[in-house]
Phi, psi and omega in degrees: 000133183273135177244130175250116183249107178259125181218178184285172186256030179233184183301320177296315180295316177295326182289327168307320180285329177296324180287313178297325173300327179291326186262336189234162177235168178063051182246133164260130183256139176221152182230152185203150164274184184286169166087220188295330183302318177308310182303315183292318178290324177294321178298321177294319177304305183303321181294334181278336187291314185065226179259006184281149178292136183202164171239133166249116182252126178244129182228149173057028179222124173268139177256160173276165172298323175299315175301312182299316179295318179298315185290321178300315179299320183286338186254359184303329182253020183242155177274062188231132176263128180249125182234129171235125180241116185211170182223010175277123185300332179298349175264013187295318177302313179302317182293343173276338185263315189255118186294343180273355187261102179263128178229141177204104189275010182269345184228157172296165178292325177299318180291322172305311182298312182303314181298322182292312184281324179288339175292328183272320192239006177096154181276160175226119190299311185292319181295318180297318177301316180294319183292331179291324176294322177292318183302315187298319185273330182288325176257008170059063172270081186301335179269359175291131181300343181272349194298320181293321176296318177297325175300316176300317179296314178303313179296319180298316179290319177301331183260012179273077185259004191296331183231115183290128185279344172294315181279322186226073182300309185295319187288332181294308189287330173300319178297313178299318174298324177298312180300316181297315177302324174290324176307318186297337183289345187259356192300325186266003189272152170287143191044053191298328182293319180291312176311312183287321175302320181289336187257355190299320181299316184290329176298318175298311180303319182299334179293323190265355180305139170241297182231306187241155177285157175194186174292157177299324181297310183292322179293319181291324175299316183294319178303308185293326176295319178292325175282326173297321181288319177289344178242032191293330180294324181287327186259002184275150174220169179240145179215111179049039171095357180250145181263135176223186179230140183244123175241168182233125176052039187291327182082143179052046186302325178298312184293307185294316179301310177295324178293325181291315182294325176296315184283342184227072185299343178291343178268129180261341179211163184229127175233132172245123175251145184247170178294346181262013172080006181278147173236127178249129179248135180224144173216170178221099180127222184274345180294128191259099182279345173298317175299315175300317178292323178299308184295319189281315186212037179049033178260203183167192183143230182256169185302317180260354177213114183222172175214172182191180180229119178267086191299330189268004184289129171254122184298148184219158175262007185239123178297322178299328178288322179297307186298320180302323178293318180290322177298320182288330174298313177300312177303320180297310185287328187256350183074011178273162175229000000 
């Protein structure tokens, strides 16, 4: 039986998934902020299920009554069990109406998940200790002895931007789980919060190690270049007969763009578009991205490094929708199809 676990994009949300991953197998993980993104992620999950038996687990996300009704309607002819475990008081009305909607605002969603699964499959001392740390910071128990460690964990997850979750959803959750697993190593230490804070940079570097040590920026770039290369068909675009790569909110576009182009000389340009509608253009060699930026979005700059602003860009949680907009922009400006 397949399990689809949709959760929030913060420490509490990811920790719920860490708990389910500890106890269960055959899970696909998805993450969402509130609002329309939940609908898009749920629509994607439901479309994947077909007629198979499945469980959809939603954690650390409160739904509206309309959303609950919509999901029930979409699932009425499917062999799917829906479970929601949450702690946000704004879901109180739904918890009174829908039997699959469990709400307890006295505990974090992570603590709810742990109590739910451990009751069925047995307790685990270290996992429980970690969940207590998440609980302390998520519901802000300042006098709890786990509070300061929870704060460091919360900041670390909030700052874990090295792998973009829109482009690399699976790799992103693997990275988050790796960080959480390492957080658990500090639970029994004196001044655990200070020790983790001191070690955090090295822990991140260790995830990206391949052969040799380097700066976190270079290790991260090498990791992303490998994944961009192995998925180049998905991320490639064409402009006036030249092939390039399109990324979204990749971060450090200059470093990653140059590293990718050096490793893949058959690609002539690298574009990164952000949720703020800015576009970064990079090339390595004779290809002039300043002219490209000027034509596509009235931008400009240098031959190998330019920028622009795509005013009509509509941000999306789906890479294919993002790519489609850039391809349509190129076609419109160049007259190509």
